[in-house]
C-alpha positions as CSV (number, residue, x, y, z in Angstrom):
1,M,133.3,-86.1,39.4
2,R,133.9,-85.4,35.7
3,G,130.8,-84.1,33.8
4,R,128.8,-83.0,36.9
5,L,127.9,-79.3,37.3
6,A,128.1,-77.8,40.8
7,F,125.5,-75.2,41.9
8,P,125.8,-72.9,44.9
9,P,123.4,-73.6,47.7
10,L,120.0,-71.9,47.4
11,P,119.1,-69.3,50.1
12,R,116.5,-70.3,52.6
13,F,113.3,-68.2,52.9
14,R,111.2,-68.2,55.9
15,F,107.5,-67.3,55.6
16,R,106.4,-64.5,57.8
17,P,102.7,-63.7,58.1
18,F,101.5,-60.1,57.6
19,P,101.2,-58.1,60.7
20,P,97.7,-58.1,62.1
21,F,95.4,-55.2,60.9
22,T,95.7,-52.8,63.8
23,H,92.9,-50.4,62.8
24,S,89.2,-50.9,63.2
25,P,87.2,-50.9,60.0
26,F,85.2,-47.9,61.4
27,S,88.2,-45.9,62.5
28,P,88.8,-42.4,60.9
29,F,91.9,-43.7,59.1
30,S,89.9,-46.6,57.5
31,L,87.0,-44.3,56.5
32,A,89.5,-41.9,54.8
33,I,91.1,-44.7,52.8
34,L,87.6,-46.0,51.7
35,I,86.5,-42.5,50.6
36,C,89.7,-42.1,48.5
37,L,89.2,-45.4,46.8
38,L,85.6,-44.5,46.0
39,F,86.6,-41.2,44.5
40,I,89.3,-42.8,42.3
41,C,86.9,-45.5,41.1
42,L,83.7,-43.5,40.6
43,V,84.1,-39.7,40.8
44,A,87.4,-39.1,39.1
45,P,86.5,-40.7,35.7
46,A,83.3,-38.7,35.6
47,C,85.2,-35.5,36.3
48,R,87.8,-36.3,33.7
49,Y,85.3,-36.8,30.9
50,S,82.5,-34.4,31.9
51,E,81.2,-31.9,29.4
52,P,82.9,-28.5,29.7
53,P,80.5,-25.6,30.2
54,P,79.2,-23.6,27.2
55,K,81.3,-20.6,26.2
56,P,79.6,-17.2,26.8
57,Y,78.2,-16.9,23.3
58,L,75.1,-14.8,22.9
59,A,71.9,-16.3,21.4
60,F,69.5,-13.7,19.9
61,V,65.9,-14.8,19.8
62,T,63.2,-13.0,17.8
63,N,59.8,-12.9,19.7
64,N,57.0,-12.3,17.3
65,S,54.3,-11.6,19.8
66,S,56.2,-9.7,22.5
67,N,57.9,-7.5,19.9
68,T,61.4,-8.1,21.4
69,V,64.7,-9.7,20.8
70,A,65.8,-11.7,23.8
71,V,69.6,-12.0,24.4
72,V,70.6,-15.2,26.1
73,D,74.1,-15.7,27.6
74,L,74.9,-19.3,26.8
75,G,77.7,-19.4,29.4
76,S,75.3,-18.8,32.3
77,V,72.1,-19.7,30.3
78,H,70.0,-16.8,31.3
79,V,68.5,-13.8,29.6
80,V,70.7,-10.7,29.8
81,A,68.6,-8.3,27.7
82,Q,65.1,-7.9,26.2
83,I,65.5,-5.4,23.3
84,P,62.2,-3.7,22.0
85,V,62.0,-3.8,18.2
86,A,59.4,-2.8,15.5
87,P,56.1,-4.8,15.9
88,K,55.8,-8.3,14.6
89,P,59.5,-9.2,14.1
90,H,60.0,-12.5,12.3
91,E,63.5,-12.6,10.9
92,L,67.0,-11.9,12.3
93,V,70.1,-11.6,10.2
94,V,73.7,-10.8,11.1
95,R,75.4,-8.2,8.9
96,P,78.6,-9.8,7.6
97,G,81.8,-8.3,8.9
98,S,80.2,-6.5,11.8
99,R,78.7,-6.8,15.2
100,E,75.2,-5.8,14.1
101,L,71.9,-7.6,13.7
102,Y,69.1,-6.6,11.5
103,V,65.5,-7.5,12.4
104,A,62.8,-7.6,9.7
105,S,59.3,-6.9,10.9
106,E,55.9,-7.4,9.3
107,S,55.0,-3.8,10.5
108,G,57.3,-2.3,7.9
109,A,60.6,-1.6,9.4
110,L,64.1,-2.9,10.0
111,T,65.6,-2.6,13.5
112,V,69.4,-2.5,13.8
113,I,70.8,-4.0,17.1
114,G,74.4,-3.4,18.1
115,S,76.8,-5.4,20.3
116,P,78.3,-5.2,22.9
117,E,75.9,-2.5,24.0
118,L,72.8,-4.7,23.2
119,H,70.4,-1.9,22.3
120,V,68.8,-0.5,19.1
121,R,71.2,1.6,17.1
122,K,68.5,2.7,14.6
123,T,65.2,1.9,13.0
124,I,64.9,1.9,9.2
125,P,61.3,2.6,8.0
126,L,60.1,0.9,4.9
127,R,57.0,1.3,2.7
128,G,55.4,-2.0,3.7
129,S,55.9,-5.4,5.4
130,A,59.5,-6.6,5.3
131,R,60.6,-10.2,4.7
132,S,63.4,-12.2,3.2
133,L,66.3,-9.9,4.2
134,V,69.7,-10.8,2.7
135,F,73.1,-9.1,2.6
136,S,75.8,-8.8,0.0
137,P,78.8,-11.0,0.9
138,D,80.8,-8.0,2.1
139,G,77.9,-6.7,4.2
140,R,78.0,-3.3,2.5
141,S,74.5,-3.6,1.0
142,F,71.3,-5.3,2.0
143,Y,68.2,-6.3,0.1
144,V,64.7,-6.9,1.4
145,I,61.3,-7.7,-0.1
146,V,58.7,-5.1,0.8
147,T,55.0,-5.9,0.2
148,Q,52.2,-3.4,0.2
149,S,48.7,-3.6,-1.2
150,G,49.4,-7.0,-2.8
151,S,52.4,-6.0,-4.8
152,S,56.1,-6.6,-3.9
153,E,59.4,-4.9,-4.7
154,I,63.0,-5.4,-3.8
155,V,64.4,-2.5,-1.7
156,F,68.1,-1.8,-1.9
157,G,69.7,-0.5,1.3
158,D,73.1,0.8,2.5
159,G,74.4,-1.7,5.1
160,E,77.4,0.4,6.1
161,H,75.2,3.4,7.2
162,G,72.0,1.5,8.0
163,R,69.7,3.3,5.7
164,V,67.6,3.2,2.6
165,P,68.5,6.1,0.2
166,P,65.6,8.5,-0.3
167,D,65.8,8.2,-4.0
168,D,65.6,4.4,-4.0
169,S,62.5,3.3,-5.8
170,G,63.3,-0.4,-5.6
171,V,62.7,-3.0,-8.3
172,R,59.1,-4.2,-8.7
173,V,59.0,-7.9,-9.2
174,G,55.9,-7.8,-11.4
175,Y,52.6,-6.0,-11.6
176,R,50.4,-7.1,-8.6
177,A,52.9,-9.8,-7.8
178,G,53.6,-11.4,-4.5
179,A,57.2,-12.2,-3.8
180,G,58.1,-15.1,-1.6
181,S,61.8,-15.5,-1.0
182,L,65.0,-13.7,-2.0
183,V,68.6,-15.0,-2.3
184,V,71.9,-13.5,-3.5
185,T,74.5,-15.5,-5.5
186,P,77.8,-16.1,-3.7
187,D,79.6,-13.5,-5.9
188,G,77.0,-10.9,-4.8
189,K,76.2,-10.0,-8.4
190,T,72.7,-11.5,-8.9
191,L,69.5,-11.4,-6.8
192,I,66.9,-14.2,-7.3
193,V,63.4,-13.7,-6.1
194,T,60.4,-16.0,-6.3
195,D,57.2,-14.5,-7.9
196,T,54.5,-16.5,-6.2
197,T,51.7,-14.9,-8.3
198,H,53.1,-15.9,-11.7
199,N,55.0,-19.0,-10.5
200,Q,58.4,-17.9,-11.7
201,L,61.9,-16.9,-10.7
202,V,63.0,-13.4,-11.4
203,F,66.7,-12.6,-11.8
204,V,67.9,-9.0,-10.9
205,S,71.3,-7.4,-11.2
206,A,72.6,-6.2,-7.9
207,E,74.6,-3.5,-9.6
208,S,72.3,-2.0,-12.2
209,R,69.1,-2.9,-10.3
210,K,67.5,-4.1,-13.5
211,I,65.6,-7.3,-14.2
212,L,67.8,-9.7,-16.2
213,G,65.2,-12.3,-16.9
214,A,62.6,-14.7,-15.6
215,V,61.8,-18.4,-15.9
216,E,58.6,-20.3,-15.0
217,V,58.9,-23.0,-12.4
218,G,56.3,-25.0,-10.4
219,K,53.4,-23.8,-8.4
220,G,54.0,-21.9,-5.2
221,P,57.8,-21.3,-5.5
222,D,59.3,-20.2,-2.2
223,A,62.5,-21.5,-0.5
224,M,65.7,-21.5,-2.6
225,S,69.2,-22.7,-2.5
226,V,72.1,-21.6,-4.7
227,L,75.2,-23.8,-5.4
228,P,78.4,-22.5,-3.9
229,N,79.8,-21.8,-7.4
230,G,76.6,-19.8,-8.2
231,S,75.8,-21.8,-11.4
232,K,72.5,-23.3,-10.3
233,V,69.5,-22.4,-8.1
234,F,67.0,-24.9,-6.7
235,V,63.5,-23.8,-5.6
236,A,60.8,-25.5,-3.6
237,D,57.5,-25.7,-5.5
238,T,55.4,-25.8,-2.3
239,Q,52.1,-26.5,-4.0
240,E,53.4,-29.6,-5.9
241,E,55.4,-32.6,-5.0
242,K,58.5,-31.4,-6.8
243,I,61.4,-28.9,-6.8
244,S,62.8,-27.1,-9.8
245,A,66.4,-26.3,-10.9
246,A,67.4,-23.3,-13.0
247,D,70.6,-22.1,-14.6
248,V,71.6,-18.7,-13.1
249,A,73.6,-17.5,-16.1
250,S,71.1,-18.3,-18.8
251,H,67.9,-17.9,-16.7
252,Q,66.6,-21.2,-18.1
253,I,64.9,-24.1,-16.4
254,L,67.1,-27.2,-16.2
255,S,64.9,-29.8,-14.6
256,H,61.8,-30.6,-12.5
257,I,62.6,-33.1,-9.9
258,E,59.7,-35.2,-8.6
259,I,59.6,-36.1,-4.9
260,S,57.1,-37.9,-2.7
261,S,55.9,-34.9,-0.7
262,K,55.3,-31.2,-0.9
263,P,58.5,-29.3,-0.1
264,S,58.6,-26.7,2.6
265,A,62.3,-25.9,3.1
266,L,65.7,-26.6,1.5
267,L,69.1,-27.2,3.0
268,L,72.3,-27.5,1.0
269,K,75.3,-29.4,2.2
270,P,78.3,-27.1,2.7
271,D,80.1,-28.7,-0.3
272,G,77.0,-28.3,-2.5
273,G,76.9,-31.9,-3.5
274,E,73.6,-32.8,-2.0
275,L,70.3,-31.0,-1.3
276,F,68.1,-31.9,1.6
277,V,64.4,-31.2,0.8
278,L,62.2,-30.9,3.9
279,S,58.5,-31.4,4.1
280,A,55.9,-30.6,6.8
281,Q,54.5,-34.1,6.1
282,G,57.5,-35.6,8.0
283,I,59.5,-36.7,4.9
284,A,63.0,-35.6,3.8
285,T,64.4,-36.2,0.3
286,I,68.1,-36.1,-0.6
287,V,68.8,-34.8,-4.1
288,D,72.0,-35.2,-6.1
289,T,72.7,-31.6,-7.2
290,F,75.0,-32.6,-10.0
291,H,72.6,-35.0,-11.7
292,D,69.4,-33.5,-10.5
293,N,68.0,-36.8,-9.3
294,V,66.6,-38.2,-6.0
295,E,69.1,-40.3,-4.0
296,Q,67.0,-41.3,-1.0
297,T,63.9,-40.5,1.0
298,F,63.7,-40.9,4.7
299,P,61.1,-40.2,7.5
300,T,61.7,-37.3,9.9
301,G,59.6,-36.1,12.8
302,R,56.1,-34.6,12.3
303,G,56.0,-31.1,10.8
304,T,59.7,-30.5,10.2
305,A,60.2,-26.7,10.3
306,D,63.9,-26.1,10.2
307,A,67.3,-27.8,9.8
308,V,71.0,-27.1,10.3
309,M,74.1,-29.1,9.5
310,R,77.6,-29.3,11.0
311,R,80.4,-27.8,8.9
312,D,82.0,-31.2,8.4
313,Q,78.6,-32.5,7.0
314,S,78.5,-35.3,9.6
315,V,75.2,-34.6,11.4
316,L,71.9,-33.0,10.3
317,Y,69.7,-31.6,13.0
318,L,65.9,-31.3,12.4
319,A,63.4,-29.3,14.3
320,N,60.0,-31.1,14.3
321,A,57.3,-28.6,15.1
322,G,54.6,-31.2,15.0
323,D,55.8,-33.4,17.8
324,G,58.1,-31.1,19.8
325,S,61.3,-33.0,19.1
326,V,64.8,-32.5,17.6
327,T,66.3,-35.3,15.5
328,C,70.0,-35.9,14.9
329,W,70.6,-37.7,11.7
330,D,73.9,-39.3,10.6
331,V,74.5,-38.0,7.1
332,E,77.1,-40.5,5.9
333,N,75.5,-43.7,7.3
334,R,71.9,-42.4,6.7
335,V,70.6,-43.4,10.2
336,V,69.0,-41.6,13.1
337,L,71.4,-41.0,15.9
338,N,69.1,-39.5,18.5
339,S,65.7,-38.0,18.9
340,T,65.2,-35.6,21.9
341,Q,62.0,-34.1,23.2
342,V,62.7,-30.3,23.6
343,G,59.2,-28.7,24.0
344,I,56.0,-28.2,22.2
345,E,56.6,-26.6,18.8
346,P,60.3,-26.0,17.9
347,R,60.6,-23.7,14.9
348,A,64.2,-22.6,14.5
349,L,67.7,-24.0,15.2
350,A,71.2,-22.6,15.5
351,L,74.6,-24.2,16.3
352,T,77.1,-22.4,18.5
353,P,80.2,-21.3,16.5
354,D,82.2,-24.1,18.2
355,E,79.4,-26.6,17.3
356,R,79.3,-28.0,20.8
357,F,75.8,-26.9,21.5
358,L,72.5,-26.5,19.7
359,V,69.8,-23.9,20.6
360,V,66.2,-24.4,19.7
361,A,63.5,-21.7,19.6
362,D,60.1,-23.1,20.7
363,Y,57.2,-21.1,19.3
364,A,54.4,-22.6,21.5
365,A,56.4,-22.9,24.7
366,S,57.9,-19.4,24.4
367,S,61.3,-20.8,25.3
368,L,64.8,-21.5,24.1
369,A,66.2,-25.0,24.6
370,V,69.9,-25.7,24.9
371,L,71.2,-29.1,23.8
372,R,74.5,-30.9,23.5
373,A,75.2,-31.1,19.8
374,D,77.0,-34.4,20.0
375,P,74.6,-37.4,20.5
376,R,77.5,-39.7,21.6
377,S,78.7,-40.5,25.2
378,R,82.1,-41.3,26.7
379,D,82.8,-44.4,28.6
380,R,85.2,-44.6,31.6
381,K,88.1,-45.0,29.2
382,G,87.1,-41.9,27.3
383,Q,86.0,-43.8,24.2
384,L,83.0,-42.4,22.3
385,W,80.0,-44.6,21.8
386,M,76.4,-44.1,20.7
387,D,73.7,-44.1,23.4
388,P,70.3,-43.8,21.7
389,K,68.6,-43.3,25.0
390,R,70.8,-40.4,26.1
391,S,68.9,-37.1,26.2
392,L,70.8,-34.2,24.7
393,L,68.7,-31.6,26.5
394,I,70.6,-29.5,29.0
395,T,68.0,-26.8,30.0
396,T,65.4,-24.4,28.7
397,V,64.9,-20.7,29.4
398,A,61.9,-18.5,28.9
399,V,62.6,-15.8,26.3
400,G,59.4,-14.1,25.3
401,A,56.1,-14.7,23.4
402,R,56.2,-16.7,20.3
403,P,59.9,-17.0,19.3
404,V,60.3,-17.6,15.6
405,D,64.0,-17.2,14.8
406,V,67.4,-17.6,16.6
407,V,71.0,-16.8,15.7
408,V,74.3,-17.3,17.6
409,P,77.0,-15.0,16.1
410,D,80.7,-15.8,16.8
411,W,80.8,-13.0,19.5
412,Q,81.4,-13.7,23.2
413,R,80.6,-11.5,26.1
């Protein structure tokens, strides 16, 4: 018929039921299938996104009361050496461009530890109690404050040969003066020392070893931070609720910045744009280093003793000696990411060079805590999300009596 379309006949389909299940649910074959399904659904995602183990970096911990430096292998998380040093060690510094660590002791000596042998290479005697040890950027020279009978001087040392020249008379900060802290400018040309007796900063030439000038600041000057370009230095006036800023070139005061608590430590962001002022009263203040004004104040844990920041400036870690916790703080969004109980009295922090782990020296517990440095978790799809209840603590290890300082160089075993 015209206009009618013809279609081929459709094939016929006959429904055939599935063959009956021939295996018992409790047969070995069925149990094997069930175990495989459970592994795929539950175990495999966890294995895929589990935290890789720490690399075998070495953490060096200064034990003030046991007069040792403990060496902790972070790959296996156990103490691999206990190195005897001069009595009352309290500060540990890596010499730039080397595999040496210098330990400053209150007893009046510097102890030089070498790696990979992990023993004392030499002991450098000094004329008094040593503190605030710093190196030139190239590591060829070191400078340390030595205090004896109430007066202080800057001692100049040879970092390459690990010695203080016998003819070195040092630079006296001031008559009957007590020196607090010492810093060196990024170009290595100028030393800045706090004179706590006369409440001033003293500027010293690293080359000529002569005093260039001094400027009066607030009461109890101690901790300092120098901008990356070396133009300005900030100092914590620990006996007042303020910090001071001074010009390095002209040795003149630039400003006094009022804050809401007495400062105890300073931490400069890597780019130098902001300064974090810490206080034992549990308050931190953010200062704009360009305009010298306060941007924000936020609460921290009780008795904040130390802080460290990631290189990308994303997270600030705070050791709170008053409540035994470590706080992770989001720098950009200005919020707390996580607070983890690590012990009794954490005093010092250090990030591993790959920034995957954080180590914390606990003074009262005589231990070193190892934490994950990232407070975020991964879901089954591998996506990062914030879990405020997640503990970052991995483990703790006993290191010695009264640990006060810790460093993790970029060396591996």
